[in-house]
RODO-2510 file (C-alpha; in nm, 4 decimals, decimal comma):
residues 242
     n   res          X          Y          Z
     1     m    13,4178     2,5080     4,2399
     2     t    13,1305     2,3583     4,3913
     3     e    13,2569     2,3664     4,7251
     4     c    13,2499     2,7402     4,7022
     5     r    12,9707     2,8090     4,5829
     6     t    12,8080     2,5911     4,8566
     7     t    13,0051     2,8113     5,1025
     8     l    12,8566     3,1183     4,9289
     9     v    12,4965     2,9710     4,9209
    10     r    12,5404     2,8988     5,3454
    11     s    12,6020     3,2532     5,3758
    12     r    12,3536     3,3982     5,2335
    13     r    12,1097     3,2230     5,4095
    14     h    12,2968     3,2626     5,7321
    15     l    12,2633     3,6669     5,6599
    16     r    11,9323     3,6209     5,5759
    17     r    11,8314     3,4460     5,9054
    18     w    12,0344     3,7223     6,0954
    19     w    11,8857     4,0098     5,9077
    20     r    11,5420     3,8551     6,0205
    21     d    11,6231     3,7889     6,3139
    22     r    11,3830     4,0189     6,5552
    23     r    11,5983     3,9009     6,9041
    24     g    11,7435     4,1418     7,1381
    25     a    11,5457     4,4575     6,9288
    26     a    11,4154     4,6057     7,2111
    27     l    11,7788     4,5961     7,3594
    28     v    11,9386     4,7484     7,1234
    29     q    11,6513     5,0062     7,1151
    30     f    11,6711     5,1200     7,4501
    31     m    12,0667     5,2081     7,4319
    32     v    12,0026     5,4130     7,1476
    33     v    11,7485     5,5863     7,3161
    34     l    11,9582     5,5732     7,7109
    35     p    12,1770     5,8550     7,6346
    36     a    11,8885     6,0883     7,5024
    37     m    11,7227     6,0126     7,8111
    38     i    11,9899     6,0385     8,0957
    39     f    12,0402     6,3868     7,8929
    40     l    11,6781     6,5019     7,9553
    41     i    11,6902     6,3994     8,3095
    42     l    12,0135     6,6313     8,3895
    43     s    11,8556     6,8948     8,2194
    44     l    11,5079     6,8830     8,3855
    45     v    11,6849     6,8535     8,7274
    46     s    11,9509     7,1356     8,6590
    47     l    11,6471     7,3668     8,5217
    48     f    11,4420     7,2840     8,8829
    49     g    11,7551     7,3806     9,0806
    50     v    11,8169     7,7556     8,9029
    51     m    11,4273     7,7963     8,8941
    52     a    11,4419     7,6867     9,2953
    53     v    11,7717     7,9240     9,3676
    54     r    11,5816     8,2195     9,1829
    55     d    11,2214     8,1978     9,3855
    56     t    11,4490     8,2102     9,6653
    57     l    11,6397     8,5085     9,5959
    58     c    11,3075     8,6327     9,4918
    59     e    11,1581     8,5647     9,7705
    60     a    11,4161     8,7264     9,9958
    61     t    11,4675     9,0878     9,7954
    62     h    11,0287     9,1031     9,8752
    63     q    11,1669     9,0750    10,2541
    64     a    11,4238     9,3079    10,2366
    65     g    11,2070     9,5723    10,0225
    66     r    10,9026     9,5084    10,2953
    67     y    11,1988     9,5324    10,5775
    68     l    11,2946     9,8431    10,4340
    69     q    10,9374     9,9837    10,3274
    70     v    10,8317     9,9875    10,6749
    71     e    11,1346    10,0237    10,9377
    72     g    11,3693    10,2505    10,6877
    73     p    11,1428    10,5909    10,7871
    74     q    11,2540    10,5590    11,1658
    75     f    11,6359    10,5032    11,1200
    76     p    11,8369    10,7542    11,2769
    77     t    11,9184    10,9864    11,0339
    78     d    12,2317    11,1234    11,1256
    79     d    12,3896    10,7884    11,1246
    80     p    12,5799    10,7085    10,8331
    81     a    12,5559    10,3403    10,8812
    82     f    12,1327    10,4209    10,7960
    83     q    12,1532    10,6734    10,5905
    84     y    12,0037    10,6018    10,2141
    85     p    12,0952    10,4612     9,9899
    86     v    12,4322    10,2700    10,0981
    87     g    12,3229    10,2154    10,4692
    88     w    12,0130    10,0508    10,2717
    89     e    12,2037     9,9097    10,0822
    90     r    12,3893     9,6982    10,3498
    91     i    12,0819     9,6076    10,5620
    92     a    11,9397     9,4685    10,2454
    93     w    12,2788     9,2790    10,1967
    94     q    12,2284     9,1196    10,5515
    95     i    11,8826     9,0297    10,5006
    96     i    11,8807     8,9050    10,1836
    97     d    12,2050     8,6891    10,2687
    98     q    12,0468     8,5491    10,5546
    99     e    11,7013     8,4679    10,4335
   100     l    11,9314     8,2616    10,1480
   101     a    12,0906     8,0606    10,4227
   102     s    11,8089     8,0060    10,6097
   103     r    11,6599     7,7800    10,2749
   104     t    11,7969     7,4105    10,3364
   105     l    11,7182     7,3143    10,0057
   106     t    11,9400     7,5615     9,7944
   107     n    12,2197     7,6297    10,0932
   108     l    12,3514     7,9439     9,9583
   109     r    12,4981     8,2956    10,0773
   110     l    12,6022     8,5956     9,9094
   111     q    12,9513     8,6503     9,8086
   112     t    13,1018     8,9606     9,8185
   113     g    13,2701     9,0481     9,4881
   114     t    13,0301     8,8426     9,2628
   115     d    12,7415     8,8859     9,3916
   116     e    12,5516     9,2712     9,4524
   117     v    12,2346     9,4331     9,6170
   118     d    12,1549     9,7947     9,4703
   119     i    11,9050    10,0371     9,5861
   120     w    11,8040    10,3273     9,3447
   121     p    11,6941    10,6039     9,2972
   122     d    11,9861    10,7539     9,4747
   123     d    11,7764    11,0409     9,5787
   124     p    11,5934    11,0566     9,8895
   125     r    11,2405    10,9542     9,9299
   126     r    10,9569    11,0753    10,1008
   127     s    10,5981    11,0197    10,0847
   128     p    10,2908    11,2406    10,0447
   129     l    10,2031    11,4813    10,3072
   130     d     9,8237    11,4211    10,3082
   131     t     9,5613    11,3501    10,0754
   132     i     9,5521    11,7281     9,9394
   133     e     9,8612    11,7038     9,8170
   134     l     9,8336    11,3472     9,6816
   135     q     9,5037    11,4866     9,4430
   136     t     9,6978    11,8016     9,3537
   137     d     9,9707    11,6160     9,2143
   138     p     9,9559    11,2430     9,1365
   139     q    10,2960    11,1905     9,0369
   140     i    10,4650    11,2641     9,3807
   141     v    10,4138    10,9280     9,4919
   142     n    10,6914    10,8674     9,2643
   143     d    10,9154    11,0456     9,5318
   144     a    10,8180    10,7794     9,7789
   145     l    10,8739    10,4578     9,5439
   146     f    11,2625    10,2563     9,5349
   147     y    11,3413     9,9562     9,4194
   148     v    11,6103     9,6581     9,5627
   149     k    11,7426     9,4385     9,3185
   150     a    11,9839     9,1480     9,4147
   151     t    12,2144     8,9401     9,1718
   152     k    12,3845     8,6163     9,2429
   153     v    12,6035     8,4277     9,0392
   154     i    12,5429     8,0450     9,0934
   155     t    12,6520     7,7177     8,9874
   156     i    12,4151     7,5245     8,7514
   157     p    12,3496     7,2157     8,8535
   158     y    12,4763     6,9193     8,6180
   159     g    12,5628     7,1930     8,4155
   160     g    12,9901     7,2555     8,4064
   161     w    12,9565     7,2296     8,0413
   162     l    12,7933     7,5573     7,9909
   163     k    12,9385     7,8436     7,8874
   164     l    12,6671     8,1604     7,9391
   165     p    12,6599     8,5435     7,8719
   166     n    12,7410     8,7855     8,1491
   167     p    12,4036     8,9691     8,1198
   168     d    12,5935     9,3012     8,3021
   169     a    12,8844     9,2512     8,0457
   170     p    12,7855     9,1067     7,7060
   171     d    13,1381     9,0874     7,5956
   172     m    13,2391     8,8669     7,8361
   173     e    13,1499     8,5128     7,9563
   174     l    13,0992     8,3567     8,3041
   175     p    13,3112     8,0410     8,3784
   176     a    13,1713     7,7451     8,2941
   177     g    12,8754     7,6214     8,4485
   178     q    12,7953     7,9221     8,6005
   179     m    12,4857     8,1326     8,5536
   180     r    12,3559     8,4775     8,6959
   181     l    12,0454     8,5245     8,8375
   182     s    11,8769     8,8764     8,9398
   183     c    11,5838     8,9761     9,0770
   184     r    11,4301     9,3136     9,1535
   185     t    11,0952     9,4272     9,3904
   186     g    10,9564     9,7690     9,4397
   187     a    10,8508     9,9388     9,7410
   188     f    10,6852    10,2875     9,8912
   189     y    10,8730    10,4800    10,1553
   190     e    10,6089    10,4508    10,4264
   191     g    10,6910    10,8173    10,6270
   192     p    10,3721    10,9627    10,8305
   193     p    10,0345    10,7950    10,7619
   194     i     9,8245    11,0102    10,5085
   195     e     9,5242    11,1203    10,6708
   196     p     9,2422    11,3657    10,5374
   197     t     9,3406    11,6926    10,5989
   198     r     9,0905    11,9353    10,8112
   199     q     8,9878    12,0941    10,5343
   200     s     8,8572    11,7504    10,3993
   201     r     8,7000    11,6944    10,6588
   202     g     8,5944    11,9260    10,8990
   203     p     8,7461    12,1009    11,1866
   204     k     8,7837    11,9350    11,5047
   205     v     8,6481    12,0520    11,8113
   206     p     8,9317    12,0594    12,1151
   207     n     8,8241    11,8830    12,4063
   208     s     8,9494    12,1743    12,6088
   209     c     8,5969    12,3309    12,4486
   210     r     8,3850    12,0939    12,5779
   211     p     8,1297    12,2149    12,8122
   212     p     8,2331    12,1073    13,1991
   213     i     8,0066    11,9093    13,4033
   214     r     7,8374    12,0998    13,6810
   215     r     7,8204    12,0113    13,9919
   216     c     7,6607    12,0830    14,3063
   217     a     7,8240    12,2365    14,6300
   218     p     7,8518    12,0514    14,9336
   219     c     7,5402    12,0731    15,1578
   220     p     7,6027    12,0109    15,4838
   221     g     7,2443    12,0511    15,5329
   222     c     7,1352    11,7805    15,3004
   223     t     7,1916    11,4302    15,3063
   224     q     7,2405    11,3693    14,9474
   225     t     7,3468    11,6575    14,6687
   226     p     7,2248    11,5595    14,3162
   227     v     7,4979    11,6029    14,0327
   228     p     7,3304    11,6755    13,6899
   229     g     7,3261    11,3791    13,4160
   230     d     7,3224    11,1046    13,7189
   231     g     7,0000    11,0143    13,6577
   232     t     6,8149    11,2328    13,9358
   233     p     6,4694    11,4619    13,8250
   234     t     6,6287    11,7586    13,9772
   235     v     6,9212    11,9164    13,8236
   236     e     6,8928    12,2144    13,9675
   237     c     7,0859    12,2449    14,3535
   238     p     6,8940    12,2191    14,6664
   239     t     6,9155    12,5240    14,9253
   240     c     7,0773    12,4419    15,2449
   241     r     6,9493    12,4354    15,5629
   242     n     7,0737    12,5646    15,8960
***
């Protein structure tokens, strides 16, 4: 009985000593916090990776819109490959694809079947003819406005366990670890440049209506034949001497 009581007292002392011991507490705390730190770091890397891809996609879309804005009005109208909007979508696809491929950080390319490039409205675009038309109907500028939209499916870095909804089809989910990015830019159809009309800045004087410069006929009896406007004091032609 005495031995059992002594063993119980010793156990209580060891338990009290172990409970008060603080050695290795930092290691235990670090092991508890480590999984959360790893999850946070991987989440930040994934977030920055997605943002980098989206910035690249938006820059590529802007470049495609700018090219079509300037060069689109110069495309041949009788070639189906350059017609608006189907032909423009093909050209925008090539520009965006090359822009994505040129970025070594992302190393992305557009994939047929999952990625899309759209241009709308479907009606042909035109720019205002002159300032008079623009002042008469300010809404006519909408006839020159068009949009370029690029949509791409990417793989989320370190996000293979995520399943996100499909924005284009809410009832469908994308495969795990993938998400759809979209970027849109607006541009204006740059046709012939807008210039003030004759009514706004007055009539022009054609070059053919300017008074001709009067020159003296050659005179064999004169050493010099003055020309009006050449600095000579006499503007009348001299009398020829035989």
